[in-house]
Structures are given as C-alpha cells and as structure tokens.
C-alpha positions as CSV (number, residue, x, y, z in Angstrom):
1,M,56.6,117.7,161.3
2,A,60.9,116.7,161.5
3,E,62.4,115.7,164.6
4,N,66.5,116.3,164.3
5,D,68.6,113.9,165.9
6,A,71.9,113.0,165.9
7,S,71.3,109.4,163.9
8,T,68.0,110.0,162.3
9,T,65.9,111.8,160.9
10,V,61.9,111.0,160.7
11,F,59.5,113.2,158.5
12,V,56.2,112.5,158.7
13,E,54.0,113.5,155.6
14,R,50.3,114.4,156.5
15,M,49.1,114.6,153.6
16,P,50.5,112.9,150.5
17,R,49.7,112.8,147.7
18,A,47.1,110.4,146.0
19,P,48.6,107.2,144.9
20,L,48.8,106.1,141.4
21,V,47.9,102.4,142.3
22,W,44.8,102.1,144.7
23,N,44.8,99.8,147.7
24,N,48.6,99.6,148.5
25,H,49.1,96.5,146.0
26,S,52.4,95.0,145.5
27,M,54.7,94.4,143.2
28,A,53.3,90.3,143.1
29,W,49.8,91.4,143.0
30,I,51.1,93.9,139.6
31,S,52.4,90.9,137.6
32,D,49.9,88.6,138.8
33,R,46.9,90.8,137.8
34,I,48.2,92.0,134.4
35,A,50.1,88.8,133.2
36,G,46.8,87.0,134.4
37,I,45.0,88.4,131.4
38,V,47.3,86.6,128.8
39,E,48.2,83.3,130.9
40,N,44.6,82.8,131.6
41,K,42.0,81.3,129.4
42,A,40.5,84.4,126.8
43,P,36.9,84.8,128.4
44,R,34.1,84.6,126.0
45,W,33.3,88.4,125.1
46,W,36.7,88.1,123.7
47,W,35.9,85.2,121.3
48,V,32.5,87.5,120.2
49,S,34.2,90.9,119.9
50,I,36.9,88.8,117.3
51,A,34.3,87.4,115.6
52,I,33.0,90.1,114.9
53,T,35.5,92.7,114.5
54,A,37.5,90.2,112.1
55,S,34.0,89.6,110.1
56,V,34.1,93.3,109.4
57,A,37.7,93.5,109.0
58,G,37.2,90.8,106.2
59,F,34.2,92.5,104.6
60,G,36.6,95.9,104.7
61,L,39.6,93.7,102.7
62,F,36.6,92.6,100.1
63,C,36.1,96.5,99.6
64,I,39.3,97.5,98.8
65,F,40.0,94.0,96.4
66,Y,36.9,95.0,95.0
67,L,37.7,98.5,94.4
68,L,41.4,97.4,93.1
69,F,39.8,95.1,90.3
70,T,36.9,97.7,89.5
71,G,38.2,100.8,89.6
72,V,37.8,104.2,92.0
73,G,35.0,104.4,90.1
74,V,32.8,102.6,92.8
75,W,33.6,105.2,95.3
76,G,31.4,108.4,95.3
77,N,34.2,111.0,94.2
78,N,33.5,112.9,91.7
79,I,35.1,116.4,89.8
80,P,35.5,118.6,91.5
81,I,35.3,115.9,94.8
82,A,38.3,114.4,93.7
83,W,39.3,113.6,97.6
84,A,36.4,112.3,99.3
85,W,36.2,109.5,102.1
86,G,39.6,108.3,101.1
87,I,41.6,111.2,102.4
88,T,39.3,112.1,105.2
89,N,39.8,108.5,107.0
90,F,43.6,108.9,105.9
91,V,43.8,111.9,108.2
92,F,41.4,110.4,110.7
93,W,43.7,107.6,111.5
94,I,46.9,109.4,111.5
95,G,44.9,112.0,114.2
96,I,44.2,108.8,116.2
97,G,47.8,107.5,116.3
98,H,49.0,110.7,118.2
99,A,48.0,110.0,121.2
100,G,50.7,107.3,121.9
101,T,53.6,109.4,121.6
102,L,52.4,111.9,123.7
103,I,51.4,109.8,126.2
104,S,54.8,107.8,126.0
105,A,57.1,110.8,124.8
106,I,56.0,114.5,126.2
107,L,54.8,113.0,129.5
108,H,57.6,110.8,130.2
109,L,60.2,114.1,129.6
110,C,57.8,116.0,131.7
111,R,58.2,113.3,134.5
112,Q,54.2,112.7,134.7
113,K,53.8,109.2,136.5
114,W,50.2,108.7,135.7
115,R,51.1,107.8,132.2
116,T,52.5,104.4,133.3
117,S,49.1,102.6,133.9
118,I,48.1,103.8,129.4
119,N,51.0,104.1,128.1
120,R,51.7,100.7,126.8
121,A,47.8,100.5,125.5
122,A,47.9,104.0,124.1
123,E,51.3,103.1,122.2
124,A,49.9,100.1,120.5
125,M,46.5,101.7,119.2
126,T,49.3,104.3,118.0
127,L,50.5,101.8,115.4
128,F,47.4,99.8,114.7
129,A,46.4,103.8,113.9
130,V,49.0,104.1,111.5
131,I,48.5,101.0,110.0
132,C,44.8,102.0,108.8
133,A,45.9,105.1,107.5
134,G,48.6,103.4,105.3
135,I,45.6,101.7,103.5
136,F,44.4,104.4,102.3
137,P,47.0,106.1,100.4
138,G,47.5,103.1,98.1
139,I,44.2,102.6,97.5
140,H,43.0,105.9,96.5
141,V,45.3,106.8,93.6
142,G,43.8,104.5,91.6
143,R,46.6,103.0,89.5
144,I,47.6,100.6,93.1
145,W,50.7,99.5,91.0
146,M,52.0,103.0,90.5
147,V,52.1,103.4,94.6
148,W,56.0,102.3,94.6
149,F,56.8,105.5,92.9
150,M,56.0,107.5,96.2
151,A,59.8,105.5,97.4
152,P,62.7,107.3,96.8
153,V,64.1,104.7,94.7
154,P,65.9,104.3,91.4
155,N,63.3,103.2,88.5
156,P,64.6,102.0,84.8
157,N,62.7,105.4,83.7
158,W,64.9,107.6,85.9
159,I,61.6,109.0,87.4
160,W,62.1,110.5,90.6
161,P,59.2,111.7,92.9
162,N,58.3,115.0,92.6
163,F,60.3,116.1,96.3
164,R,58.2,119.4,96.6
165,S,54.6,118.0,96.7
166,P,53.5,117.8,100.0
167,L,52.0,114.3,99.4
168,M,55.8,112.9,99.1
169,W,56.4,114.7,102.2
170,D,53.4,112.8,103.8
171,V,55.5,109.0,102.9
172,F,58.3,110.5,104.6
173,A,56.5,111.7,107.8
174,V,54.4,109.1,108.2
175,S,56.7,106.3,107.8
176,T,59.3,108.0,110.2
177,Y,56.8,108.3,112.7
178,F,55.4,104.5,112.4
179,T,59.2,103.1,112.7
180,V,59.9,105.2,115.9
181,S,56.6,104.2,117.7
182,V,57.4,100.8,116.4
183,L,60.8,100.8,118.6
184,F,59.5,103.5,121.2
185,W,56.4,100.7,121.7
186,Y,58.6,97.5,121.4
187,L,61.8,99.0,123.8
188,G,59.3,99.5,126.6
189,L,57.7,96.2,126.1
190,V,61.4,94.3,126.6
191,P,61.0,94.2,130.9
192,D,57.7,92.8,130.4
193,L,58.2,90.0,128.3
194,A,61.3,88.9,130.3
195,T,58.5,88.6,133.2
196,M,56.1,86.6,130.7
197,R,59.2,84.5,129.8
198,D,59.8,83.7,133.6
199,R,56.5,82.9,134.2
200,A,55.8,81.0,131.1
201,K,54.7,77.3,131.4
202,G,54.6,75.9,128.1
203,R,57.4,75.4,126.0
204,V,56.5,77.0,123.1
205,A,55.2,80.1,125.0
206,R,58.8,80.2,126.9
207,A,60.6,79.8,123.8
208,V,58.6,82.9,122.0
209,Y,59.1,85.2,124.9
210,W,62.5,84.4,125.5
211,V,63.7,85.6,121.6
212,L,61.4,88.2,122.1
213,S,62.8,89.3,125.3
214,F,66.7,89.7,124.0
215,G,68.0,88.0,127.0
216,W,66.5,90.4,129.5
217,R,68.1,89.9,133.2
218,G,67.1,93.5,134.7
219,G,70.9,93.7,136.1
220,N,71.8,97.0,137.0
221,R,73.8,97.5,133.5
222,Q,70.8,96.6,131.6
223,W,68.5,99.2,133.6
224,R,70.7,101.9,133.0
225,H,70.8,101.2,129.1
226,Y,67.6,100.7,128.8
227,E,66.3,104.2,130.7
228,M,69.1,106.0,128.4
229,A,67.1,104.6,125.3
230,Y,64.1,105.5,126.5
231,L,65.0,108.9,127.3
232,V,66.4,109.4,123.8
233,L,63.5,107.9,121.9
234,A,61.4,110.0,123.5
235,G,63.3,113.0,122.7
236,I,63.7,111.5,119.1
237,S,59.5,111.1,119.0
238,T,58.5,114.6,120.9
239,P,59.2,116.7,117.3
240,L,57.1,113.8,116.0
241,V,54.2,114.4,117.7
242,L,54.4,117.9,115.9
243,S,55.7,117.5,112.8
244,V,53.5,114.6,111.3
245,H,50.5,116.4,111.5
246,S,51.8,119.7,110.7
247,T,53.3,117.9,107.7
248,V,49.4,115.9,106.8
249,S,48.1,119.8,107.0
250,F,50.7,120.7,104.2
251,D,48.5,118.9,102.0
252,F,45.9,121.5,102.3
253,A,47.4,124.8,103.4
254,T,49.8,124.8,100.8
255,S,46.9,124.9,97.9
256,V,45.2,128.1,96.9
257,L,41.4,126.6,97.7
258,P,39.4,128.7,100.0
259,G,39.0,126.9,103.1
260,W,42.3,125.2,102.8
261,H,44.8,128.3,102.0
262,T,45.4,129.3,105.8
263,T,48.5,129.1,108.1
264,I,46.1,128.0,111.1
265,F,46.3,124.5,110.1
266,P,49.6,123.0,111.4
267,P,48.5,124.0,115.2
268,Y,44.6,123.1,114.4
269,F,45.4,119.6,113.3
270,V,48.2,119.0,115.9
271,A,45.4,119.6,118.8
272,G,42.7,118.3,116.9
273,A,45.2,114.8,116.8
274,I,46.3,115.0,120.1
275,F,42.2,115.4,121.5
276,G,40.9,112.5,118.7
277,G,43.8,110.4,120.3
278,F,43.1,110.6,123.7
279,A,39.1,110.5,123.2
280,M,39.9,107.1,121.5
281,V,42.1,106.2,124.5
282,L,39.3,106.5,126.8
283,T,36.9,104.6,124.8
284,L,39.6,101.6,124.2
285,M,40.7,101.8,128.0
286,L,37.3,102.3,129.7
287,P,36.1,98.8,128.5
288,A,39.2,97.1,129.3
289,R,39.6,98.5,132.8
290,S,35.9,97.1,133.5
291,L,36.4,93.8,132.1
292,Y,40.0,92.7,133.1
293,K,38.9,94.5,136.5
294,L,42.1,97.0,136.2
295,Q,40.4,99.7,138.3
296,D,43.0,100.0,141.1
297,V,45.7,100.4,138.1
298,F,43.8,102.5,135.9
299,T,42.1,104.1,138.5
300,W,39.3,107.2,138.3
301,D,42.5,110.0,139.2
302,H,43.9,108.8,135.5
303,I,40.8,109.1,134.1
304,D,40.2,112.6,135.7
305,V,43.3,113.6,134.1
306,M,42.5,112.8,130.5
307,C,39.3,114.3,130.9
308,K,40.9,117.3,131.7
309,L,43.3,117.2,128.6
310,L,40.1,116.5,126.7
311,L,38.8,119.5,127.8
312,L,42.1,121.8,127.0
313,T,42.4,120.3,123.6
314,G,39.0,120.7,122.8
315,S,38.7,124.2,124.0
316,I,41.9,124.4,121.7
317,V,40.1,123.3,118.8
318,G,37.1,125.5,119.5
319,Y,39.4,128.5,119.7
320,A,40.8,127.1,116.0
321,Y,37.1,127.2,114.7
322,C,36.5,130.5,115.6
323,M,40.0,132.3,114.4
324,E,39.0,130.2,110.9
325,F,36.1,132.5,110.6
326,F,38.0,135.5,111.7
327,V,40.7,135.1,109.0
328,A,37.9,134.3,106.4
329,F,36.0,138.2,107.3
330,Y,39.1,140.1,108.0
331,G,40.4,139.2,105.4
332,A,37.9,140.2,103.1
333,N,38.2,137.6,100.8
334,P,34.8,136.8,99.2
335,F,36.1,134.1,98.3
336,E,37.1,132.7,101.4
337,R,34.5,134.3,103.3
338,F,31.8,132.1,101.0
339,A,33.7,129.0,101.7
340,F,33.4,129.2,105.8
341,L,29.5,130.3,105.4
342,N,29.0,127.4,102.9
343,R,30.0,125.1,105.4
344,Y,27.8,125.9,108.2
345,F,24.5,127.8,106.5
346,G,24.9,125.5,103.2
347,P,23.6,121.8,102.0
348,Y,26.1,120.0,104.4
349,W,25.3,122.4,107.7
350,W,24.3,119.1,109.5
351,A,28.3,117.6,109.2
352,S,29.5,120.9,110.1
353,W,27.1,121.6,113.3
354,T,27.8,117.8,113.9
355,M,31.6,118.7,114.3
356,F,31.0,122.1,116.2
357,A,28.6,120.2,119.0
358,C,31.1,116.9,119.6
359,N,34.4,118.7,119.2
360,V,33.9,122.1,120.7
361,I,30.2,121.9,123.5
362,M,30.4,118.2,124.3
363,P,34.1,118.5,126.0
364,Q,32.7,121.3,128.2
365,L,31.0,118.7,130.2
366,M,34.4,117.7,131.4
367,W,34.2,121.1,133.9
368,V,32.1,119.2,136.3
369,R,34.0,116.7,138.6
370,A,30.8,114.8,138.9
371,F,31.1,114.4,135.1
372,R,34.5,113.3,135.1
373,R,33.9,110.1,137.5
374,N,31.3,109.1,135.8
375,W,32.1,106.2,133.0
376,V,29.4,106.6,131.0
377,M,29.5,110.1,130.7
378,V,33.3,110.0,130.1
379,F,32.5,107.4,127.8
380,F,30.0,109.4,125.5
381,V,31.7,112.4,125.4
382,S,34.6,110.3,124.3
383,M,32.6,109.0,121.6
384,C,31.1,112.1,120.7
385,A,34.8,113.1,120.0
386,N,36.0,110.2,117.9
387,A,32.9,110.9,115.6
388,G,33.5,115.0,116.1
389,M,36.6,114.2,114.5
390,W,35.6,112.0,111.8
391,F,33.3,115.1,110.8
392,E,35.8,117.7,111.1
393,R,38.1,116.0,108.5
394,F,34.9,115.9,106.5
395,V,33.8,119.2,106.2
396,I,37.3,120.4,106.1
397,F,38.0,118.2,102.6
398,V,34.5,117.4,100.8
399,I,32.6,120.7,101.7
400,S,36.0,122.7,100.8
401,L,35.8,120.9,97.5
402,H,32.4,120.3,96.3
403,R,31.8,124.3,95.7
404,D,34.7,126.2,94.6
405,F,35.7,128.7,92.2
406,L,33.2,127.9,89.3
407,P,29.6,127.7,90.2
408,S,28.8,125.6,87.2
409,A,31.2,122.6,88.6
410,W,29.1,122.6,92.0
411,R,28.3,119.3,92.6
412,M,27.3,117.3,95.3
413,Y,28.8,114.1,97.3
414,Y,26.9,111.0,98.2
415,P,29.2,107.9,99.7
416,T,28.6,104.6,97.8
417,W,28.1,101.3,99.9
418,V,32.0,100.8,99.5
419,D,32.9,104.0,101.0
420,V,31.2,103.0,103.9
421,F,32.4,99.3,104.2
422,T,35.8,100.2,103.5
423,F,35.9,102.6,106.5
424,A,34.2,100.2,108.6
425,G,36.7,97.6,107.4
426,T,39.5,99.6,109.2
427,F,37.6,100.0,112.5
428,G,37.5,96.2,112.3
429,I,41.6,95.7,111.3
430,F,41.9,98.9,114.5
431,L,39.7,96.3,116.8
432,T,40.8,93.0,116.0
433,L,44.4,94.3,116.2
434,F,43.7,95.8,119.5
435,L,41.8,92.5,120.7
436,L,44.6,90.2,119.7
437,F,47.5,93.0,121.3
438,I,45.5,92.2,124.9
439,R,45.5,88.6,124.7
440,F,49.2,87.9,123.7
441,L,50.9,90.9,125.4
442,P,50.8,92.6,128.2
443,M,48.4,95.6,128.1
444,V,49.6,97.9,131.2
445,A,53.6,98.3,131.5
446,M,53.9,96.2,134.6
447,S,57.8,97.5,134.8
448,E,56.6,100.9,135.0
449,V,53.5,100.7,137.2
450,K,55.8,98.7,139.9
451,G,58.2,101.7,139.6
452,V,55.5,104.2,141.0
453,L,54.6,101.9,143.8
454,P,55.6,103.2,147.4
455,E,57.6,100.2,148.0
456,A,59.9,100.6,144.5
457,D,61.5,104.3,147.2
458,P,64.7,102.8,148.3
459,H,63.9,104.7,151.3
460,Y,60.3,102.9,152.1
461,Y,59.1,101.4,155.5
462,P,55.9,99.2,155.5
463,P,53.4,101.5,157.6
464,T,53.5,100.1,161.2
465,E,50.4,99.1,162.8
466,G,48.4,102.0,164.4
467,G,50.0,104.5,162.3
468,G,47.5,105.2,160.4
469,E,47.1,106.9,157.1
470,E,50.3,108.8,157.7
471,T,53.6,108.0,155.7
472,V,56.8,107.7,157.5
473,K,60.2,107.7,156.5
474,E,63.1,107.1,158.3
475,I,66.4,108.4,156.6
476,H,69.5,107.4,158.5
477,A,72.7,109.9,158.7
C-alpha cells in the first residue's frame, strides 16, 4: 500500500522477508552475546574437549616423528600403491578448506547476506584445514630434508624444481590460497577486534586487542577503505575457489593411469570440495550453535539454505560419478572400463558403495523440509558427507593404483597403525585449533551481523505500539 502526500510517503510491507536474526535483537545484544563467549570463563565441556583433541593431536605428532626417524616403510604403502593415505588425506583436507572462501567471497559478491552468521567460522575452518593438508606433502615424500626443493629458490647445485610437474603447481596453488585466505579472514576480524579492545577489562587483553585491531575507530573513511579492500579480496579469492582444487586434480588427470586420465576431474573435484566443506561447516556449527545459545543468530533459515547447497553439490557429485562410468564405456577403452568395474565390484567394493551412499543417496534426504529442520538429521547427513568425501579420495587413489596394467603387480593395500593415527592426529590438530579460535576470537562476525539488522537501515523506525507485524518506513521528501 502506498499513500502519496506532499511531504511524506508511507510504504507498508505486509509480507516482509524472514529476518536473518530472530526475535528482533538489538546491536548491543549481538555484541554481548558473541563477545561474551570470549569474555566469560570457558565452560567445562570446552576444557574436556580440548584435552581430548590435544591428546589426539599429540599422538598424531608422535606418529609423524616416528615416520621421519624410521622411514615411510611404517606406512602400508607398497608397489604399485605408492600413494595411499598420505595423498588421500591431503586432498581431503584441501577440499574441506573450500567452503570458507566460497561463503566469504562468492556469496559476498552475490550479496547473500545470510552468510554473515557463518562466514567467520568457515574462514577459520579453511585455514586450519589447509594447515592439516600441508602436513602430508612434506612427510609423504620420504626424504623430508629435501622438501625445500619444491620452493622456487636457487641452491648451490643450481637445481631448480620441475615447473612442468603438477606437484609443483600444487605448491603454488595451495600457498597462494592459504595466503589470500589469511588476509581475507584477518581483514574481516579487524572491526570485531576493535570491539573486543573497547570491551576488554584486563590490561593484557586490551593491549593484545589494541595491537591486533590496528587502531580501528570505525570512522566513515575507515569503513569505506575496509569495504573496498574486502570487495577486492573477494574478487581475488573467487578464482582461487575454482583453481586450487582444479590444480590438485591435475596431479591425476595429467597421468595415463586408467581411472585418473579424465577431463572431468577439475569440475568434479571442485564440486566435491564445496560439498565436503559445507558438510564440515554444519558439523562444527550445529554443536556450537546449541552450546553457546546462538539459535537467534545461526537460525534454521541459515541451516535450511546450507542443506539446499549440500543437496545441490551432492547431486553434482552424483552426476560426475555417473559420467565417469559413461565415459569409460563410451570410450571403448578396455583398461578404463576395467578400472571402473573394479571400483564397484572388485576387492574394494565396500569403499566405493560407501562413497556412493554417503555422497549421493544421503543428501537426497534434504529434499524434505522436515529433515532440513531437524538438527539430528542434518548432523547425520553432514557426517555422512564428511565420511563419503574421504572415501571418494580413497577410491580414486588407492583403488586405481592397486590394479594397473600389469596383473603380476596387482596388490592390496592395508593401512598400518601409523597411517590411522597420523590421520586421526590431523583431526586432533584441526579441532584443537578450532576450539582455541572460538575461545579467544569472536566466532561470529559481529560487525557484519549488525549490518543485516533492521536498525542498521538508515530509514528504520522502531515498530509503533499496536502496529502488529507490519513494517512501516517513512521517507521524507
């Protein structure tokens, strides 16, 4: 309804969009709720959790040192399966790290404001996942003291890396991705660090936040520069979402091994990485939402949208699985055909069908709205997706290698306790870093959440008494 007057125009919006923050909270409530997580004493469950994760991380580090001092023979690798859990875990963690950049960069460019409640945690998850991924290229080469040869630095022998090797492309792609992700994450933190500085009661905490906030005062000029820098970094980060995992897929797509030599790998890997990344965000944020009582900030509408994205990317991954079979049989290459039949009907059939069930069948449950609004079902599907994405990498790497061109060289792969606990140790490192993050830094972007509140609108007027649920905006001519 619109009424025209010489001085006033009144717009009544009878069907407003669902608010991104429920229960009409104020900006002060946002600051108190999110900053209070850092300012209050750590709950008992946090101490128990970090004790467990730190112990697992410590044992994982012990396994790594045991590997370095003993040799890669402590792993279950053999010939022809020279790449096994090491490369599987590397690609798994790189994939987990994709959701942060997608949520922060691409959704920001698309003006999707619902991202504000989850982007900070997703960005932090990206950094921790890339740190875990970076462990494996160093330790799986065998000669750890030669790892620095992968860096483009001159040495006394004038030996330079082979820049035509996809393994070298990994070094540049992952290091660039990590650097830009750190800048993007920290830039978004600056306004919130200033809020923590102004609220800090202790001298040490105030001094630390003062240094980290770079003198942020929230002036108009600072906000203009901040928003422009954030937009530029979002533009730089967007190609990285597509290029990093595409580059990782070139490690295999440029080979001649059946099951690897296919052009579908780059988009297939990117879709799978986004699928696994969103699943991990849900896995971490659902418990945090309940434990820290953030239901009004990370609402069911946010979960609903993320479940739909999980359904979309899971369907794309399922399409890629079907296309792999189609290409193998349409190409009439007997080796390629055997490789894919061996995946689903060979000795490792259980891994392939687990992958298919977790990545394709389980996400289809998200078609049902009641399931998208049930946190137990959402958590179950996200955990299935996490497991399915690890099995996908295992299927691609190990099953493709264990039966290659020469039947006399066919062998089975069995992981050792060092394989298992090294992988478990990276989960311990990942969760320990995440627990430290939510303890000492704001886990939700306060400044961005405040920006989507109704009172952030310069034309906002508080609802008048008796106005019901209608939103009235007065714009003076």
